[in-house]
Structure formats: structure tokens, C-alpha cells
N, C-alpha and C positions, 0 to 999 in steps of 0.2 A: 480555224486552226491557230492563227496568230493570236486570237483572243485567249484561247486555252493555254498557249505557251506563256503569254503574259500573266495569266492567272496563276499558273504553277510557279513562275518566278516570284510573284508577289507573296505567295504562301511560304515559299522557301525563305525569302527575306524576312518575313514576319517571325518565322521560327528561329532564324539566326538572331534576330533582335531580342526575342524572348529569352534565348539562352544567354546572350550577353548581359541582359538585365540581371539575371539571377547569378551570373558569375561575379558581378559586382557585389551581390549579397553575400557570396562566399568570402569575399575580401572583407566585407563589413563584419561578418561573424568573427574573423580572426582579430579584427581591431576592437571588438566589443566583448572579448572573452579572455580569460587568463588561465594558465595551467596551475592546478593545485594537486600535488601528489599524483601527477600523470593523468589528471582528468580536467577537461576543459569546462570551466565554470562561466556562466553568463553574467555579464555586468548589468545589474538592474539600476544602477545609479548610486551615488554617494558612497562608492567603494564597497558595495554589497554584491556578492557573487553567488549565484545559485547553480547547483549541480546535482545530478542524480548518480547514484552508484548502488549496485546490488551487492557490493562488498564493503566492509567497514573501512573507513578512511581515518587515518591519523594525521592531523595537521594542526599546528598551533594557530592557524588563521581561522579555524572553525569557531563560530559563535553560536551555532544552533544546528542540531541534526535530528532527523526523525527516522527510526528504524522501520516505521510503518510505511511511510511514503518512500523511503530510500533517498530523501532529499538532504542536502547539506547547504548551509549558508556560511560563506566566508566573509571576512572583513579585511580589506587591504586598500592600498592607494587606488583612487578612482582613475578610470580611463576617460579619454575624451569621448568615447562612443558608449552607448548603452542600448538595451532592449526595452521596449514597452510591451507589457502584457495586455492582451485584448481578449474580450469574449468572442467565441466563435460565432460568425454570422452564417446564415444559410447560403448554400451554393456559391462558395468562394473558391477560387483557384489557388491552390497552395503548393508549396514544395517543402521538403525536409532538407535543411542545410546544416552542414557541419564543416569542420576544418579541411576535410578531405574530399567531399562530394556533395552533389546536389541531386536529390531524388524527387522526380516529378510524380505526383499522385493526387489523391483526394481524401477528404475526411469521410470515413464510412460510418462512424459513430461518435457522438459526443460522449463525454464522461458522465456516467450516471450515478456513481458513488465513489467512495474512496477506493474500493477494490475493483469496481467495474470501469476500467479506464477507457479513454477515447481511443479510437482505432484509425490508423492511417492505412491506405491501400497497399503499401509496400513496406518491407522491413527497412529499418533505419539504424544507424549507429547511435549508441547512447549519447545523450546530451545534444542531439540534433534539435534545431528549432523548427517548428511548423509555422510557415510564414507566407504572406503574400506581398509584403513590402519589407525591405531589408531590416529596418529597425522595429517593425511591428510583428509580434509573434503571438501565437495562439496556444502554445504549450511547449513542453520539453519532453523528449523521447526517453523511454525507459528501456524495455527489452523488446526485440522483434519489431512489431508494427504498432506498439502501444505508446501512448503519451499522456502526461498529466496536464490538465488545462488550468486556466487562470483561477477559477473558483477554489480549487483544491490547493493550488500553490499559495494563494492568498491565505487560506486556512492555516497552512504551515507557517507562513511569514508572520501572521498575526498572533501566534502563540507566544507566551512569555519567554523571554531569553534568560530568566533567572536560572533555569536549568538548561544546560547545553543540550541534553537529550530531551526532546519533546515526547510526552507520554500520552497515550490514548487508552481507551477502555473497551471491555467486552463483558458480557454477563453469562456466557456459556449457553446461549440459546441461538439457534438459527431458524429462520422462517422461509417459507416458499412464496411464490407469487400470489397465492391465495391468502397470505398473511397467517397461514397455519404453521405451528411449530413443527419443523422437520427434523431437528436434531437437538439433543439436550446433552450437556456435559454432566455425566453422572458423578463426577468428582465435586460438583458444585451444587447441582439442582436436584431436588426431589419434590414429589407431590404436584408436579406439573407434567402433563402428558403430551406425547406426540399427537398432533392433530388439533390441540387446543388453539384457539384463535387469538391473536394479538389485536387489541383495539386501540390502545393509546399508550403514550409514554409522557408522564408528567402532564396529563390532561390534553396533550396534543395528539390529534387523530393521526394514525399511521396509514398512509395511502399506498405504500409499496414496500417490498423487502429492502430496496435501496434506502428508503426513508428510515426504516428501522435500523439498518446497519450504521448509517451516518449519524443518527440521533444518539446512539450509544457510543460510537467510536470517539466522537469529539469531546465527550465528557472527561474530566480528570478522573483518574483512578480513585477509588474509595468514596465516590459520590453516591449518595442514596437517592434512588429514583422510585417513582411510583409507576408501576406498569399494570395495565388492566388487561386481563386474560379471561375470556368467557364471562365478562361482566363482573369479575371479582378483581379487586385491586390488591397488589402485592408490593411490599417494600423490598427492593433488591439493591445491594451495594455493588458498584462496578469494580472490576479487577483490572490490573494493567494488561494491556494487549502487547504481546511480544513479537508476534510474527508479522512481517511486512506483507503487503497485498500480493506480492509475487512468490511468497512461500506459503505452502499449505499449513494451516494451523492444525493442532491436535488437542485432545483432552488435556494433555500435559501443560497447556497454557495455564491451567489452574495452579501449577507449581512454578509459574513464571518461566517456563521453558519454551524456547523456539528451536525447532529442529529442521535441518535441511533434508534433501532427498536421500542423502547418504546416512541418515539417522544419527547425525552428529549434532550435539547441542551447540548453537552458534551465538548464544548470548550469555550473560552472567545471570543465572537463574536466581530468583528470589528465595527458592528453597536451597539452602546452603549445603545440603547433602550432595547436590549435583554441581558439576563444574563445566564451564565452557570447554568443549573438546571431547566430553564424554560421548560414547557411542552406545545407543540403546540396542541390546542384543535380544532380550526376551522379557515378557511380562507374564508373571504367574505361570511360568514354564511353557508359555506360548512363544514360539520363535517369531521374531519380528523381521520380515524380509523386505518390507517397504513401508513407507510412511502411513499408508492406509491401514496396515496391520495394527498400528498402535491403538486406534480407536476401537477396532474390531475386537482386540484382545481385552480391552477394558470393559467393553459392552458385554462380552461373553462370560466374564468371571463373576461368580456369586460371592466370593470371599469379601470380608469387610476391610481387607487390606490388599495392597499391591506389593508384590515382590518383583522389583525391576532389576534385571541383570544388566550392568553397564561395563563397558571396557574403558579403562583409563590408563594410558601409558603402558599398554601391554599387560595390564593387571585387571582381571575380571572379579567383580564382587557384587553382592546384592544390596539394594537400598529398599527398605520397607516403608511404605506410605499407607496411612490409614485411609479408608474409603467409607463413606463419602467425606469430603474435606470442607470444614468450616461452614456447614450448612446453616447453623444458627446465625452466623455473622453475615452470610451472603443473601439469605432469603428468609423472610418471615412470612409464613402463610397467614395472612390476616386481612380481613375485609376492612379497608380504611375509608370507605365511602361515607 
């Protein structure tokens, strides 16, 4: 009985020590981060600060941002403390730490692609660090229980700072786990069919749908690529990707439009007929009730043009778009083997 009592006391003491250790990490977090526009950004050294936000940030300290990742890089005076990014190891005990709390949990999934984020076992505040040692972190939290890991943070950090906003690409094609085309943007693509199989991009074999997404996304817009489909090679030019990984994209990406769940345009579209803040009401007389209705309406219409009813500052009007869009520029059906 005495032995059991001592064992219980020892376990309790270990748990207390464990908690105290991580409470010091909470203090470290405060010393190694700085507030920019109400968001805690993590000091990576040399006065560079990294933060995530699902809302647009305006701050004169921003030197780079990515609407796709939702990441921002700030430049300011350096702090005495900084975080070191590390690759995730197998079976490590971690916590999610921010300025207000420490959340104990475990890593359920590593990050598989730009849009398939790593998963923590519990929900976290944005810009929490996933850590096992105060200064050593494995990622930065986004929404709910998801976080971005070192590989993809490095991808953001390594892009050119010539343009403050980092740009990424897409080609209007989605594929499933069998590497078969599962969705085609009819505003961009024709003469390729659902079910066709992707084999390679620029002669690099595609092993998974995540490979396909990453290979396309990291390319600069207006990059010509060679894509092999059903043993036929096509030349396709990439288009700018406007929707972040936590916002559902639509066919209107072809017009440079990113839309939130309220059907409101949240970026500055490349098609200047549209403006940030416009709300999509209907497409070719089909009422748009949710974001999924946009693609369904475009898929179901047989007309060569789209009449899109938008609401702007309490005024409703139609914008006419020819369909399909820039086919010759974006895809040339040509065997180039």
C-alpha cells in the first residue's frame, strides 16, 4: 500500500514538473513574438517575424504575404529570443503554445500538400506554435486544429520578395487519388475529359493528387508546362491562384476571383468588370445560394457566355463573360512528344 502511495505521489510530481516546464515555454513564446496589427508574429531571427491570418492585414512592416498560405512576413527590430523551425519527427510529445494557453495533444497527420495541412489532436488559437522544446517548433497553427509545417513555411519564405504578395498557380484541373481528372474548369479547359489520367508534368512522374497540386501551385503564373494525359502531351499555361487553402475555390478563379462563403469577392480580381466586395447573386438566371452553386450553374449552362448578376453598394447589375475563356492561350491540344 505504501509503495502504491509513493508511486501515485511520484506520478503527480512528474505531471506538475511537466506542466511547469511548458509554462516556461509560454513565457518564451511571449519573449519570442511581437504584435503586428493585433496578431502575434513569431520571431525567426534577424528581425523577421512570421504570422498566419485568414483576414487581410495592413501593416507597413509587411515585406511579404501569401493569400494562398495566409502567411505574412514582417521586418522589425530583432528580439533576444527566436524560434527554430524543425521537421516533424515520428512519435514526439508536443503541445500547442500561444500567449494565453498551453494545449496538450499529439500530431495526428503530417502536412501532405499546400492544401492538405497537418492536424493536431485539439483545436488551437491561430499562431500557436507546435513544440516539444520552448525554442524548437514544428509548425504554426491556422484554423481549428490545423497547422502549417516547416517544408511549406520554407516554400513561402524562399519565394522572391520583389513582389510583396507571393503568387501561385493553377490550371483548372483537379484529380483524384487514382490520378484521374475529377473536375475541369469549363472557362479554361476543353477537349480533355473527366476520367482522363494524368501521367507527368514537365516529364516528372506524378505519384499522387498531392504531388499534382503542389507541382502546379508553386509555379509562377503564366508559366508554360508540359502535361501528359493518356499518353498525349499538352502545353498548358498556368493562371494565378487567388483562393487560399482554407477558402473553397470556384470556376471563377479563371477571372481572377476569390469568393468567401457569403459569395462576396474578397480579392482584387484580374477581370476589372468585377470589384472586391461584389456579391454574386445569380449566373444565367440560376440563383446562387451557396458557393457550390457557382460551379453547378456554370456546368449546367449551354450558352457561350455567362450573365452574372452582382450586387455592388446596393445596386444590382449584370456582367457578361464569354465562355469558354482564353482557350487558345491556356491550352493547346498538341502532341509534343
